[in-house]
LUMKE-406920 format. One record per atom (N, C-alpha, C, CB): x, y, z; residue in one letter. Coordinates in steps of 0.2 Angstrom, whole numbers, plus 5000, padded with zeros to 4 digits. Each point is the difference from the previous one (the first is absolute). Glycine has a CB too. Example, Ala and Ser with C-alpha at 12.3 -4.5 7.8 and 13.67 -1.06 7.14 Angstrom:
// LUMKE-406920
506649725039a499650065000a500450065000a499149945006a500750114990s500450065001s499650055003s500649974990s
***
This chain:
// LUMKE-406920
425454283822m499850074997m499349994997m501250034997m498749915000r499349984996r499550005006r500649934991r499550045015a499550005005a499850075002a500549895004a500050154997v499950075002v499550034995v501150015005v499149984988k499550034995k499349985000k501050014993k499049925008t499349975001t499750035006t500449894994t499950125011f499750025006f499750084999f500849925007f499650124989i499850064999i499450014995i501250035001i498849924994i499550004996i499349985003i500849974991i499349985014v499449985003v499750055005v500549895000v500050155003c499850065004c499650054996c501049985008c499350034986l499750054996l499349984998l501150034995l498849915003v499349974998v499650015006v500549924992v499750065014v499550015005v499950075002v500549895005v500050154994f499850075001f499550034995f501250015005f499049984989l499550024995l499349975000l501050014993l498949935009r499449975001r499650035006r500449894995r500050125010t499750035006t499850074999t500749935007t499750114989n499950074999n499450004995n501250035001n498749934994l499450004996l499449985003l500749974991l499349985014q499549995004q499750055004q500449885000q500150165003a499950065004a499650054996a501049985007a499350034987q499750054995q499249984998q501250034996q498749905004d499349984998d499650005006d500549934992d499750085014r499650005006r499650075000r500849925006r498650084996y499650065000y500250045007y499049944994y501050125005q500150055005q499450045002q501250014997q498750025009a499450035002a500050074997a500049935011a500050084983n499950064997n499649994993n501050055006n498750004992w499549994994w500449994994w499250085004w501449954995e500549984994e500149935000e500550115000e499749865005s500249935000s499449964999s500950025008s498549994995l499449965000l499750014993l499850025012l500450034984s499750014994s500349954995s499850125002s500749845000k500249944995k499549945000k501250045003k498349975002y499649945000y499649994994y499950025012y500049924986k499649984994k499449955002k501050014993k498450015005i499449965002i500149934997i499350105001i500749855003p500149934997p499549974996p500549985010p499749984985d499549974995d499549965004d500950004991d499349965014w499549965003w499350045002w500949935005w499250134997f499550055002f499650024994f500650045010f499849984985r499750024993r499649944997r500950094999r499349855002d499749944997d499449985004d501149974995d498950045011a499549975005a499350034999a500949985008a499050084991k499450044999k499549995005k500249984989k499749975015f499449995004f500349975007f499249984990f500650055015g500249985007g499450005005g501250044998g498949935008i499450005005i500350045006i499549894996i500150165006f500150035007f499649975005f500350114994f499949895012i499649975006i500050055006i500349884996i499150155005h499950045006h499649955005h500050114993h500449875012w499849965005w500350015007w499849914991w499850105014g500250025006g499550005005g500950074995g499349975011v499550005006v499350034998v501050005008v499150054987y499450044998y499549954997y500750104998y499449845000s499649964997s499549975006s500849974990s499450045016v499549985005v499450045001v501049955006v499150124995p499350045000p499750004994p500550075008p499949924986a499749994993a499450064999a500349875001a499950195001f499550054999f500450064997f499349965010f500350074985g500350064997g500549994995g499850065010g500949934992s500549994996s500649985004s499650084992s501049915005e500649985004e500350065004e500249914991e499450145008w500250065004w499650005007w500350074989w499349885012y499650005007y500550025006y499349914994y501350065006p500450025006p500150075001p500549904999p499550144996r500050075001r499350035001r501150014992r498549975004q499350045000q499649985006q500049994988q500249965016m499649985006m500250055005m500049884997m500550165002y500250055005y499950074998y500949925004y498850094990q499850064998q499250025002q500849984990q499250065015v499350015003v499550024995v500650045011v498849934989g499550014996g500049964993g500050115005g500549864994s500049964994s499649945000s501150034998s498749944996d499649945001d500349945003d499550034989d501249975010e500349945004e500150025008e500749984989e499350085013y500050025007y499349985003y500850094997y498749924999k499349995003k499949925000k499650114996k500649864999h499949924999h500449975006h499950014987h500750015014h500449975005h499750015007h501050034993h498850025009i499750015006i499449965001i500450125001i499249884994a499349965000a500249925000a499450094994a501149895003t500249934999t500449975006t499950024987t500650025014y500549985005y500150045007y500649964990y499150095010g500050055006g500550054999g499849915007g500350144998p500550064999p500749984998p499250065008p501149984989q500749994998q500550005006q499850054989q500049975016s500450005007s500049935003s499750125002s499749844996k500049935003k500249954995k499150045007k500749974986f500249964995f500350034994f499049935003f501650074997g500450044994g500249954994g500450085009g499949954987y500249964994y500449945002y500050104993y500549915012k500449945002k499649945002k500950095004k498549924998d499649955003d499749954994d499750075010d500449954984f499849964994f500549954999f499450094995f501349925007i500549964998i499949925002i500850105002i499049895005p499849935001p499549974996p500450025012p499250024985m499449984996m500249984993m499250075007m501449954991f500349994994f500449935000f500150134997f499549825001k500349935001k500349974994k499249995009k500550034985a500249974994a500049925000a500750104998a498849885005e500049925001e499949964993e499550035011e500350014984k499949964994k500550024994k498849995003k501750054999f500550024996f500449954997f500150105006f499949894987d500349954997d500550034994d499049915003d501650104998p500450034995p500149974994p500650055009p499449884991q500049964994q499450014996q500749915006q498750094997a499450014996a500050074997a499449915007a500850144997w500050074998w500450004994w499850055011w500849934989v500550014994v499849964994v500950025008v498849924993a499749964995a499550044996a500249895006a499350154998l499550044997l500350064996l499249965010l501350074993f500350054996f500449984994f500250065011f500049884989k500449984994k499449984995k501049955007k498550024995k499449994996k499750064997k499849905006k500350154997a499750074998a500550034995a499550025011a501149954988g500450034995g500550055002g499249984992g500850035015a500550045003a500749984999a499150045008a501450004992k500749984999k500450035007k499950004987k499850045016y500350025007y499550025005y501050044994y499249955012v499550015006v500350045005v499549894998v500150165005v500350055004v499550015006v500550064991v499749905015p499650015006p500250065004p499849875000p499750165003v500250065004v500449975006v498950074996v501749955005a500449985006a499850045006a500949974993a498950095007e499850055005e499650054997e501049975008e498450044995h499550054998h500150065005h499249924994h500450145005h500150055004h499849995007h499750074990h500049885012d499849985006d500649985005d498949974996d501750025001g500649985003g500049935003g500050115003g499649844994f500049935002f500449974994f498950005007f501749974995a500449974995a499749934999a501050065003a498949924990m499849934998m500549955000m499050064994m501649955009y500649964999y500350005007y500150034988y500449925013k500449995006k500550065000k499849875000k500350175005t500450055000t500450015006t499350064992t501349965008s500350025007s499950075002s500949914997s498850134999v499950075001v499450025004v500650024989v498949945011s499450015004s499749935002s499850114994s499949895012k499649955002k499349994997k500650005011k499250064986w499350014997w500049974993w499850105007w500249834993n500149974994n499649935000n501150064998n498849924996a499549944999a500449935002a499450064991a501249945010f500349945003f500050005007f500850004991f499250065013d500050005007d499350015003d501250045000d498349984996m499450025002m499549974994m500450105007m498949904995g499549994995g500149934997g499950124997g500249874997p500149934997p500649965002p499450054990p501149995013h500649965002h500349964994h499649995012h500450054982r500349974994r500450064996r499149914999r501450074998d500450044996d499750014993d501149975007d498450074993v499550004994v500550014994v499050045006v501450024994v500450024994v500549944998v499850125003v500549855003g500549954998g499749944997g500650045010g498849944993e499649944997e499850014992e499649975012e500250094987l499850024993l500650004996l499050075004l501649964998a500650014996a500249934998a500350115006a499749844999a500349944998a499549964995a500549995012a498950024989e499549974995e500050034993e499349975010e500850104990i500050034994i500649984996i499450105005i501249904998k500649984997k499949924997k500750095007k499049874998k500049934998k499649994994k500149985012k499350064987q499649994995q500250044993q499149985009q501550054992g500350034994g499850074998g500049894996g499750145009l499850074999l500550055003l498849975000l501250094999i500550055002i499650035007i500550034988i500049975017f499750035007f500250075001f500149885004f499450164998g500150075002g499750015006g500150044988g499950025015l499750025006l499950075000l500449905006l499150134998s499950075001s500150025007s499250004990s501050075011s500150035006s499650065000s501149955002s498450065003h499650065000h500250035007h499049954993h501550035010r500250025007r500150085001r500549895001r499750144994i500250075001i499450045002i500849994991i498549995007e499450045002e499949995007e499650004989e500749955014h499849995008h500250065004h500249884998h500250164999w500350065004w499450045002w501050014993w498449995004f499450045002f499449965000f500550104995f499549845004f499449964999f499550005006f500749934992f499650065014f499550005006f500050065003f500349895001f499850174996n500050065004n499350035002n501050034993n498549945004g499350025002g499949975007g499650004988g500749955014g499949975007g500350045005g500049894995g500450165004r500350045005r499550065001r501249974996r498350045001k499550055001k499449995004k500450044989k499549905013f499549985005f500249945004f499150054992f500549935012d500149955005d500149934996d499450065010d501249924989s500149934996s500649975002s499450054990s500749895008d500649965003d500650024996d499349905002d500650154993v500650024997v500450055005v499550004989v500250025016l500350045006l500349965005l499150094998l500849855002d500349955005d500749994999d498949955002d501550075002p500850004999p500249934999p500250105007p499449854995k500249934999k500049984993k499549975011k500250074985y499949984993y500450054995y498949945003y501550105000d500350064996d500449964995d500150085010d500349874991v500449974995v499649984994v500749955009v498750034992y499649974994y499650064997y499849895005y499950154999y499650064997y500450064998y499049965006y501650054997g500450054999g500350004993g500250015012g500150054986p500050065003p499350045000p501350004998p498349994997a499350035000a500150085000a499549905006a501050124989h500050084999h499650024995h501249995003h498850084996e499650034995e500349994993e499550085008e500249924987e500349994993e500450064998e499049934997e500950125006s500450064999s500750005003s498950074999s501249895006e500650005004e500549964996e499450015011e501250014989t500549974996t500349935004t500450114995t499649845002m500249945003m500750005004m499349944991m500850035014s500650005004s500549964997s499450025010s501349994991p500549954997p499949935003p500850104999p499049905007e499949935003e499449964997e500450055011e499149994987y499549964996y500249984993y499150075007y501249984990m500249984993m500649945000m499750124997m500749885008n500549955001n499649935001n500950085005n498649934999d499649945002d499649974993d499850045012d500050014984w499749984994w500549964995w499250105001w501449934999m500549974995m500249935003m500450124996m499749885011m500249945003m499549944999m500650075009m498749944991r499549964999r500149974992r499250055009r500950004987d500049984993d500649964998d499450114997d501249915006m500649964999m499949935003m500750105000m499049895006e499949945003e499549954995e500150055012e499449984985l499649974995l500449974994l499050075004l501449974994v500549994994v500449945002v500050124995v500449895011n500549955002n499649935001n500750095005n498749914998n499749945002n499649964995n500050055011n499849994984y499549974995y500250004993y499150035008y501450014990q500350014994q499450024995q501049925003q498650134998p499550014995p500350034993p499250025009p500549974986q500350034993q499650064999q500349894996q499250135008l499750064999l499850035007l499549964989l500650105012v499850045006v499650064998v501049965006v498350044997w499550054998w500050045006w499449924992w500650155006f499950055006f499450044998f501250005002f498550025004d499450044999d500250084999d499349915007d500250134992w500150074998w500450045005w499049994994w501050005012w500350055005w500750005001w499049995006w501349964990i500850015000i500250064996i500149875001i499550164996e500250064996e500250065005e499349964990e500650035017q500250065004q500750024999q499149965009q501050104991p500750034998p500549975005p499650104995p500249905012a500549985005a500349924999a499450085008a500249884988l500249934999l500549994995l498849975004l501350084992a500450004994a500749965001a499550114996a500949915009p500649965001p499949925002p500550115004p499049884999y499849935002y499849964994y499750045011y499949994985k499849974993k500549984996k499050075000k501549984999k500649994996k500449945003k500150124997k500049885010s500449955003s499649934999s500550085009s498949924992f499649934999f500149984993f499250035009f500750014986a500149984993a500749974999a499150094996a501449955006a500749974999a500149935003a500450124999a499349885007f500149945004f499649944996f500150065011f499349954987y499649954997y500349984993y499050055006y501250004990y500249984993y500749975001y499450104995y501049915010n500649975001n499849925002n500650115003n498949895002k499849935002k499849964994k499750045011k499949994984g499949964994g500649984996g498950074999g501649975001q500649984997q500349945003q500250114996q499849895011d500349955004d499649934999d500450095008d498949924991w499649944999w500049984993w499350035009w501050014986n500049994993n499249994998n501149945000n498550115002k499350014999k499950074998k499749905007k499950114988e499850074999e499450025004e500449994988e499650075015v499550025005v499750074998v500649945009v498850074994v499650064998v499850045006v499649944989v500450125011i499650045005i499550044997i501050025006i498449974996n499450044998n499950065004n499449904996n500450165001y499950065004y499450044997y501350015003y498550035001k499450054997k500250074999k499249925006k500450114990n500150084999n500850014998n499050025009n501350024996n500750024998n500549985005n499550104995n500349845009a500449985005a500749984998a499049965005a501150014989y500749994997y500050034993y500149895007y500550134991p500150024993p499749944995p501050085003p498849944991d499749954996d500549944998d499350094995d501349935004n500549954998n500449965005n500250084991n499549935015v500349965006v499649955002v500550105004v498849904995a499549955002a499450004996a500450015012a499149954989v499549994996v499350035003v500549894996v499350165000l499450045002l499449955001l500450104994l499249915011d499449975001d499450055001d500649905006d498850084990i499550055001i499449965003i500450064989i499349975016e499549975004e499350014997e500750025010e499049924989r499350004997r499950054994r499649975012r500950024984g500050054994g500549974995g499750105007g500549944988k500449984995k500250064996k499549894999k501050094996q500250054995q499550014994q501249975003q498850094995g499550014994g500349984994g499550095006g501249904993d500349994994d500649965002d499750114994d500749875001i500649965001i500550045004i499849944989i500550035016r500650035004r500649974998r499250025010r501350014988a500749984998a500249955005a500350104994a499749915012l500349965006l499449955002l500950095004l499349854998p499449965002p499850025007p500549914995p498850085006w499750025006w499549955002w500150124997w499549905009q499549955002q499450035003q501049935003q498450044996t499450025004t499949955006t499550054989t500449985016d499749955006d499350025001d501149995006d498549964993d499350005000d499749955004d500050064989d499449945014a499749955004a499449984997a500450055010a499549884991i499349974997i499550035004i500549894997i499650135010g499550035004g499950074998g500249925009g499250114991n499950074998n500150055006n499249964991n500650025015q500050045005q500649995005q498850005000q501549945000s500549995005s500549954997s499350025009s501449994993w500549964998w500049935004w500750104996w499149915011g499949955004g499349975000g501050055007g498949904997y499449975000y499550045004y500549884998y498950134999t499450035004t499449964998t500550115001t499049895004t499449964998t499650034995t500049965011t500150114987t499650044996t500350014993t499450055010t501249934989n500450024994n499649974994n501150005006n499050044988t499749984994t500649984996t498950075001t501049904993f500649984996f500050014993f500149915008f500450104989k500150004992k499949934998k500850105000k499049904993d500049934997d500649984996d498750025000d501349924998a500649984996a500050044993a499949895005a499650134992r500050044994r500450065001r498949954996r500950095010y500350065001y500849995001y498950045006y501349914998v500749995001v500449984993v499749965012v500050004984v500349984994v500150054995v499549895002v499950154997t500150064995t500550055003t498849984996t501250035010n500450055003n500849985000n499050055007n501149894994l500649974999l500350014993l499749915009l499950074986i500250014993i500250074999i499249914997i500450145005d500150074999d500650025004d498850024999d501349965007i500750025003i500649974997i499350005011i500749944987v500549974997v500250034993v499749895005v499850134991s500150044994s500450065001s498949954995s501150085011k500350065002k500649995004k498950064999k501449885000n500749995003n499949995008n500650064991n498849925011g499949995008g499949935002g499550115000g500549885006n499849945004n499450015004n501249965000n498449995001l499550005005l500149965006l499250024991l500850015015l500149975006l499350005004l501250035001l498449914998l499350005002l499949975007l499749984988l500050065017n499949985007n499449965002n500650115002n499649855002i499449965004i500150025007i500049904991i499450095013g500050015007g499749945004g499950124998g500549835004p499749945003p499650025007p501049934994p498650025008k499750005006k500549995006k498949964994k500950065012s500449995005s500249935002s499550105005s500149854992d500249935002d500449974994d498949995006d501350054989g500549984995g499649984994g500849975009g498650034990t499649984994t500050064995t499349915007t500750084987i499950054995i499350004997i501249994997i498550065003t499350014998t499849964994t499950115006t499549874993d499749974994d500150054994d499249925007d500650144994q500050054995q500750014997q499050065006q501549954998e500750014998e500249944997e500250085009e499749864993t500249944997t499749994993t500149945011t499350084988a499749994994a500350054995a498949975005a501350094997v500350054996v500749974998v499450105005v501049885000l500649974998l500049944995l500450045012l499249924989l499949944996l499850024993l499749935009l499850124990g499850034994g500650034996g498850015005g501650034999t500650034997t500449954997t499950105008t500349854996g500449944998g499849964994g500450005012g499049994988k499749974994k500150044994k499149945007k500850124993w500150044994w500850004998w499050075003w501449945002l500750004999l500349934997l500150095009l499649864993d500149934998d500050004992d499649955010d499950094987v499950004993v500450054997v498849965001v501250105002n500350064997n500650035003n498850034997n501549935007g500650025003g500650034996g499749925009g500350054985d500650024995d499950074998d500049894996d499450145005a499950074998a500250055006a499149964992a501050015014i500250035006i500749995002i498849995003i501349954999y500749995003y500650014995y499449915008y501150124995a500650014996a499950054994a500449895004a499150144996t499950054994t500350075002t498949934997t501150114998r500250075000r499550044996r501249975001r498850105001p499550044997p500150014992p499950065011p499649954985w500150024993w500150074999w499349904997w500650134997k500150074999k499450045003k500549974989k498950005012v499550035003v499749955005v499750084990v500049945015y499749955005y499349974997y500650065010y499149984986g499349974997g499650054998g500149915008g499350084990e499550044998e499349985002e500850034990e498750015009g499349985001g499650065004g500449885001g499050114999p499550065002p500150015008p499249974991p501049995013t500050005007t500650045003t499349905001t500650155003k500550045003k500349965005k499550114997k501249895003s500349965006s500150055006s500649924991s499350055015a500150045006a500850015000a499049955006a501250104998s500750025000s500150035007s500150024988s500549975015g500150025007g499949965006g499850114995g500349915011s499949965006s499350015002s501150025004s498649924999f499350005002f499550024994f500450035012f499849944983a499650014994a499749934997a500650114997a498949865006d499849944997d499750014993d499749965012d500349994985q499750004993q499249995000q501149954995q498650115006k499350015002k499649984994k500250085008k500049944986e499749984993e500349944998e499850124997e499849825003p500349944998p500250004992p499249955008p501450014991f500249994993f499549964996f501250015004f498850004990t499649964995t500449964995t499150095002t500649874994w500449964995w500350044995w499249915003w500550164996r500350044995r500650035003r498950034996r501349975010d500650025003d500649954999d499450075008d501149944989v500649954999v500650035003v499549964989v500949995013r500750025002r500549964997r499550025011r501150004988f500649974997f500549995005f499750064989f500749885009t500649985004t500449964995t499549995011t501250014990t500449974995t500549955004t499950104992t500349855004k500549955003k500449984993k499349965010k501350064990g500449994994g499750034994g500449895005g499550074990d499750024994d499250005000d501049974994d498750005011l499349995000l499750075004l500249875000l499250144997l499650055003l499349975002l500550094992l499449935014y499349975003y499550065000y500649915007y498850074991v499550055000v499449975004v500350044988v499549995017t499549975005t499450055000t500949945007t498650034992s499350045000s499849995007s499749984988s500150075016l499850005007l499349985001l500850095002l499049864994g499349975000g500049954995g499550115004g499949864995l500049954994l499650034995l500049905008l500350114986p499650044995p499449964997p501150054997p498449995002d499449974997d499950044993d499549965012d501050074986g499950044994g500750014997g499050065003g501149974991q500750014998q500450045004q499550004989q501149985012l500550045005l500450044995l500149915009l499950154992n500450054995n500550035004n499050024993n501649975004i500750035003i500350044995i500149905007i500050174995k500350044995k500750005001k499050075001k501349925004a500749995001a500449954996a499850045011a499849914986l500249954996l499850014993l500149925010l499750134987s499850024994s500650004995s499050065004s500949934990i500550014995i500450065000i499449924993i500250145008k500250065000k500450025006k499150034993k500849935013s500350025006s500849995000s499049965005s501250004990g500749994999g500349955005g500150124995g499549855009n500249955005n500249934998n499450075008n500549924985g500249944997g499449964997g500949995009g499349974986k499549964997k499949945004k500350044989k499049945011i499949945005i500049944995i499350075007i501149884996a500149934996a499449955003a501350024998a498649995008n499549945003n499850035007n500649914994n498850065008i499750025006i499749935003i499750124997i500549875009k499749945004k499750025006k500949934995k498750035008m499750015006m500349965006m498950034994m501350005011l500349965005l499549955003l500850095003l499549854998g499549955003g499549964996g500250075010g499949954983s499549974995s500449984994s499050065005s500849894991d500249984994d499650034994d500549905005d498950134997q499550024995q500350064996q499149965007q500850044987k500250054995k499750075002k500249914991k500250145009v499850075001v499950034993v500650005011v498850034988a499950034994a500150085001a499149924997a501450104999w500250075001w500250034993w500449985011w499650094989k500250044994k500350065002k499149954993k501650065004q500350065001q499850054995q501049945006q498750124996k499850054995k500450065001k498949965000k501050094995d500450065000d500050045007d499850004988d499550005015d499950045005d499949965007d499550084992d500549855007e499949965006e500149934999e499250085004e500949885002l500049934999l499349985003l501349995002l498449964994v499449985002v500149925002v499450084993v500449905013i499949935002i499349985001i501250015006i498649944991e499349985001e499949965006e499949994988e499550025015p499949965006p500049935000p499350105003p500849865002s500049935000s499349985004s501349995000s498649954998k499449975003k500149975007k499649974988k501150015013n500249975006n500750035002n499449894997n500650145009y500650035002y500349955006y499650124997y501049875003p500349955005p500150025007p500649974991p499250105011s500050025007s499550055001s501249975000s498650055006k499550055002k500450075000k499349925006k500450134994y500250075002y500450034994y500049965012y500450014985a500450044995a500349944995a500350105008a499949924986v500349964995v500750034998v498849954997v501750015002s500650024998s500249974993s500450015012s499850034983y500249984994y500850014999y498950034995y501449925001v500750014999v500150024993v500349915008v500050154991v500050034993v500849994998v499050085002v501049894992s500749994997s500150064995s500049875001s500550175000l500150064995l500649994996l499450075008l500549964986v500650004995v500250074999v499649904994v501050125008h500250075000h500450014994h500050005012h
***
């Protein structure tokens, strides 16, 4: 009898545990997916590296949209292509693939540089709009393992990123391939050659609703990436917001979040615009940012290159000061910065981008406590310079040392001036009358020198230093007595 009771109890435990696990599994509907919580690793990381690298780095002209623009009659890329390589009927985009050799690609050196830059996660593009997969795939022969470099670029990076202790993510821009080569159907080009339908197709118009076959293919590619490489972040470009894709987006999110549970790792989906509900994934803003604190964590994706995300011979670049001051601004508003580089076709990273990454890392070495694992304060900051807001809104007016940003960690308040003050720094949010607390002490990150300050009725005054421990910006640790 005792054995029977024991058996029944064991069966009940197994049933209850299985039932609870089933209840915890995500289902492909918004109600279930809304249980998702943004992981602390993402909220703590603050800074990641994006990598746009592909066949488009071979022509290195215009931008990473060269494969589309070269088939747009009359465009600069169209004219450049004919003048340099001949007509598109004789030399099409596919013919750049053998020229994409990646002979100097060194994933160990790349990741070591990203780590030195202070990045905590790395997101290579797995497939861009051009439809050329940068990984070993069973879905298409048009990939970097079977063609071009004959290397599993994403796989090699994934292994090295994890080995060096960073978080691995990847991006998929595949969905826009639906229309990407449609210009080539309007004149004599290799896009019309049936031998290349599998690569260039379907080349529909943007106004045409995607077919179920195409959307299934999109989801199958994404699921293969998840299964093979176990990314902790999947970044999607804007066109997944198409209404027809809604069931597939839900299915992918449920699949991916459940995979995260299986791996015992917390995962993130990045989306743009309104592609996912706010509480289901993490909003990403392209080349822009929030104007104020957002309650939910978010991300800016921006490029060091001003004209292109991929490598071109004429690209110009932001400097480290721009990156550092905008990183500080973004973090103060509950955001992360995903900063893009565009390597050359041989696998080398440009000197300009390397300098920016090293300059950013040097600043973070000194001031990282004011960035990593912080949370927003009551207000993001103050100062005379208006912050850019929205997508495609670069910070055209540079921040100055009179602009300050706030972050918190436990009982500590970090105050960062977006420059090196050469006069009194006046902060109204920390005045006596503000009611935000009495100041007990102020220290400068990265320095033992005494900070001269005075909390007045209408402002906090911090006197300038003769020697600052870093370039671009200075961070103070403020101890408050509440």
